[in-house]
Structure formats: C-alpha cells, structure tokens
N, C-alpha and C positions, 0 to 999 in steps of 0.2 A: 537686861531686859531685851526681848526680841523685838522686831519692827512692829508685829501686830500688838504686843502690850504696850509700846509706846503711843500706838494709836487708841488704846483704850481697851483692847481686847482682854478681859479679866476672866476670872472664875465662872462668873454668871455665863457668860457667852460660851466658855469650854464645856461647861455642863448642859448647855442647849445646842450643841453642834452635833449633826449627824457623821460619824467617823466615815461610814460607807461614802458619802458626798465629799468629805475631805480627800478621801483617797483618789478621787477623778476630777476635783476642781480645786482652784485657790480659794483662799479666804481673802476678801477685800473690804475696804470700807468706802462709802459714797462719799465724796468731798462736796459735789454739787450736782443739782439735776436741772437739765434743760428740756424742752418740749418733747423731744424723741429720744433723748440720750441722756446721759450722764457722764461724770468723770469719777473715776474710783482709784484707789492706791492701796498697794500692799506695804507702803512705808517708804519706799525708794522711787519716788517719780510718780507721775499721774498717768492715767490711761484713759483714753475716750472709750465709753462703753455704751453697747446697745441691748436692749432686753432681748431675751430669746423669743423665737415664736411661741414656745410653750409656755413661757412664763405670761406672755399677753394672752394667750388663749385661756389658760387658767385663771386670771385675774377676774375677780366680780365686781370690783370696785376700786377707787384710787388707793384704799388702804392696803392692797395685796401688791403694790408697786413700790419701787425703791423711792426712798426720800434721803435728803441730805443727813448724814450720821448713821444710816444703816450699815449693818453688815451683810455680805452678799456672797453666794457661791459663784465664781466666775471663771472663765478660761481666758487666758492672756495669749496674744499673738503678736507678730512683728515686733520682736525684742520689747514686749509689754508696753507697747505703744497703743495698742489696740484690744478690747475685751468684749466678751460677751457674758451679761448677767444671766444666769439661769434661776436664782431663787434668793428670796430675801429670808435671812436668819430671823428666828424669834427676837421680838423688840423688848428690851428692858423696860423702856418708857416711849411713848409716843406723843409728841406735841401737835395738837391739830384744832381746828376750828371749822366753824360753818363757812362754807364758801361766801364770799361777798355777793350782795344782791338777793334776790328772790329765789334763786336756785337752792334747794336744800340738798347738800351732799357734803362730804368732808374735804378739807384742803388740809393736806399734811404740810406742816410747819418745819419739822426736824424730828429725828429719832434718837434714842439713847442718849438722853440728856441728863446728866446727873444733877445740876444747878442751872436754874435760870435766873438771870439778872434783868429785873424788870425796872426799865429806866424812866422817869420823869425828869424834866428840869423844872426847877422852882420858880421859873417866870410864868408866862401867861399859859404855858403847857400844863401846868399842875391841876390835877383833877383827881379827887378821891374816888370818885364813882367809876371813872375809867380804870383807876388802879384796881378798884376791887373786881372790876372785869378781867384784868391780866390775871390777877391771883385766883379766881375761880378757875380758868383755863389752866394754869400751871398745876394748881392743886389737883385738879380733876385728873391731871396725867401722871400724878405719882411723883412730881419732880420737886425738889427743894426750892422755894423761892428765895430770893435776895433782892431787897429794894435798894436802887440807887438813885439818887438825888443828884442831878448835875446842875451846873451853871450857878453854885453857891456864891459866886463872887460877884453876882447880880444883885443880891439882897444882904439886909444887915444881919448880925447875929441874932437880935432880937426876932426879926422874921423867920430866921432858920430855926429856932427855938420853937416858934408857933407850927411850922411846917411839919416839924419832927412829932410835935405833940398831936396833930391831927393824923399823921400816919400811925401813930402808936394806937389810937383809938380804934382804927380798924384792922391792924395787923400787928398785934402786941406781942406775939412770939416771933416775929419774922425780922431778920437782921437787916438794917439798914446802914448804907454807907452814903455819906454825903462828899461829894467831891467837885472839883472843878478841873475841866481839861485846859482852861486858859491859864491858871495859876499852879496848877499840879498838885494842889492841896488834896491829901488822902489817897492819892493814885497809888501810893506805895502800899496802903492798907489792902486796896483792891487787888493789887497784883499779889499780895501775899496769901491772899484767900484762895487763890487759884492752884490746885495741886496737879503734879505731873500724872498723865494718863486719865484724869477727870475730863469729862465734856461740859462745857458750859454754852450757854446761848445769851445774846441780847437780845431783849424785847423792847418795844417802845413806839411810840406815834412819830412821825417825820418831824426832824428838827430837834430833837433833844440831845444830839450830839454822839449817836452810838458809834457811827463810822469813826468820827474823830477820836472817839476814847480807844476803839480798836488801834487806829495808827499810833496813838500814844503808847499802848501797851506793847505793840510791835517795834515801836523805836523808829518807825519809817512811815512815809506815806504811802503804803501799799494800796491802799484804797482810797479811790477818788472821794473828794468832798467839795461842795460848792461854797461860793461866799455867802456872807450874811445878807438876807434880805433887806433892802432899805426900808420897805413897808411894814414888816412885822418883826425886824430885829432877831429873826430866827434863821439858823442855819438850813440850807436847803438840802434835803435828804437826797443821796443818789443810789444807795444800796437798791438793786433790783432783783437780786437773788440771794439764795442761802449758801455760803460757802464756809465749809469747815476749814480751819487755819491751825497749825500748831505754833505754840507761843515757845520762847526761847526758854522757859523753865520747864516744858513739857506738857503744859496743859493744853487743851484743845477746845477752841471757841469758834461759835457759830455766830455771825451777824446775820439779823434779817431784816427785810423790807420794812418800812414803817406801814402799820395796818390801819386804814381809816374805819374799818369795821371789825368787831371780834365778837362774832356770834358763837353761841354756845349750843351744844347737842348734848343730851344726856349727861347733865353735870350735877347729878345728885350729891356725890362724895365731895366735889370741888366746891359746891355751894356750902355744905355743912363744914368743911374744912376753912373756908374763908369766912362766913359767917357764924362762928362758932357761938356767940352768945344767943343768937336767934335759934340755932339748933339745940342749945341747952334750954331755952325758953320753952320751946316747943313740947319738951318732954312733961311739962306741967300743964299744959292744955286740957281741957276737961275732956275732949274727944280725941281719940288715937288718929283720926282721920282730919283734923282740923285743918282747913284751907287759910287759916288766918286772915280772914276777909271780913266776917259778920259774926261769927259764932260767940254765943255766951261762954264765959269760961275760957277765952283764949288769953293764954300768958303773953302771947307777943302783942296783941293789940292792947293789952292792959300795960305793958312796958312802954308802948307808944304813947299812951294817953297820960302815963305819968312822967314822961320826958327822960324815962331810963333807956330808950332806943330812940335813936334819931330818925325823924319821919323820912329823911332822905335816905338814910341806910336801908330802911325798912321798905321803901319803895324801890329800891334798886335791887333789893333782894326779891321781891315779889314781881318785878318784871323781868329778872334773869330767869327764875323759876318757871314763868310761863313761857318764856321765850324757849326754854330748853325741853319743856314738856311738848310744845308745838312741833318743834323742830324734829325732835326724836319721834313723833307719831307719823309726821309727814315723811321722814326718811325711811321708817319701817315700811310704809305703803309703798314709796318709790321703789324700795329693794325688792319687794314682793313682785312687782311688775318687771323690774330688771332681770330679775332672775328667771321669771317665766319667758321673758323674751330671750334671754341669752340660751336657755335650754333649748328653745324652738330653733335658733340660729345653730348651735352646736349639733342638733340633731339633723339639720338639714344638711350640714357640711358633711357629718358623717355618712349620711345616705348618699350624697353625691360621690363621695369617695368609693363607697361600695360599689355604686353603679360603673363608674370608670374601671374599676378591676374587673 
C-alpha cells in the first residue's frame, strides 16, 4: 500500500482525480487548517501550506477552500517543508454546519469522513434532543453515524439499560458503543471497529471525553486535556482545532472542538434519515404538502395525539425543519448578493489590469 493509500486515497478519489493536474502537481491530504494557512502531508512528514492566489480568487464561499480531511493539488518546496495549495479535489463527504450566532453561512468541520462517532457522556451531558441534532448533521452529509456513550462507570447497569433504550427509540438502526475512559471497558470494541485507510471523526459537546478517548486510542498523551472541574464534575475541553491523526492500526481520526451550537442548513435528507418514523407517517397524510401543524388528516399529528410519537421528538423535528428552511432561504439570498458583489470586484480588478497594460 502506497503512502497516499495509507492516508485514505482510494478508488473513489482516483476516479475523481484530473490526470493533467497530477502531471504538474502533487496530491496531498489536509491535516489541519489555520486562519490563513494549513498543514498538509503526502504521507511522510507534514508541510505548512498556503492557498494560491488563484484559489483564493476563484473561491465564492468557504465551501471552496480547504478543510481538514480534504485532498488537494499542491506544489512542495524547501525539502517538502513548505507548499502551495492550488485546488481542492472533489469531496466524497463534507461535514458542515451553520456558523455560530446570527451569521448565516457554512462552517466546514471536516471532509472525506467515512464514519462519525457522535459522543455523549451518560452523566448530565446526556441529551436526546442534542443527539438528534448531531444525527441530522451527520446523516445529511452522507456519513455513517455511530453513537458513543462515555463515562459508563458513573452509572449503574440498570441506568445504563435505560439510556440504551432511550437511544434505541430515536436511532434504532445506529450502532451504539458504551465505554469508559476511566476503566477501559469496551475500548477494545471501539478500536476494533476502526479500519486501516478509513477516516473517522469524533463529534460531541465539551467535556464528554473526546480528547481523553483519542489519547487512550493513541496510547499516549499526545493531545492536551485539562483536569476535572470541581463545580461540574466534567472534564474541561481543550481541543481548539480539527486535526487528522493516523492511528497505529492505520485508521485515520479527526478530533473536533466541542460545539455549543449545531445549526442546520438545507437538511431535508438528514431529517428524513434521522426522523425515519415521521418521514414514514408523512406519506400517509391527506395532503402531499402537509406542514404537520394544523391540517386535517395529518398522520403525524394523529400519531402525536395517540402517543405513538413523542411530543418532544415531534417538537424537535419541527424546530429543526423550520430552522433549516429559514437558514437555507437566508443563505441563498446572501449568496446572490455575494456573487453580484464578487463579480463587480473581479470586473474592476480585470479592468485595472487592462488599464495598466
């Protein structure tokens, strides 16, 4: 297996690679992204890289720029210690969310992920509604989700059974692995589920033990963690950026910072794949364009009234659907304005260059 194959470069990427560009550039994978630069690798050492002027000039949005996990065309210099990134290869998958706060735009989390570990601890962090939100984002990206339940040493077997039952009610077909960083229970099962050349990412809010888990899997304290908070009994999260690391067995893993907000944009398929029973009920509504709010003959509302669908799950579905619709409409309007402004700037720059000539 070659260096690129060890980094996850498989037949899908080979089939989406431009041979003419390979003749003039190297192919590399993005290890991490910083404000104005990134770190990339061809498989033997890392290089600090900057985007080329043409890449920045052609970019219409953050979606066009490199993110952790991307494959790129790049030129290397100074004994492969520095590089220039010229273009991003097509992505197999892209994990993204709405930017935090009022701004409506995409924030890239990571690219070319095969499986996402959605991690919640079974203490006060456990929240089914938040778990549904993570599942929507992952399913929308076409990534296979796996639910990790950490800190199982803090609760009894009876309580653990109750937690698993609650998770099964909202994600029946999703694999669930319950483990403990403290005792090591089921860590071997988790490690065995990760295959060479496959890319995984860790998702979850702050304090669930993601970085501690990463260090346990790596077998060393490569990534910093902080002490347990005396007030909350929770670990203090320290990951501030996304970084691709290769495990001893050849699997690739990306840790991500804890996210206070996980906004959705254009999440129709993600909602259907996560709220499968609501999608099925909707097929039996009297009207094809049923909003599931007040219509007669609404199968979804009937299921809620008959306690066949929990009010909390229904409410979260409606909230996320409305949020997704609003954000997408706002984003499309914003993109129209951005493109018009971008065309004006580019036309001005082109005109100035002609004038100078």
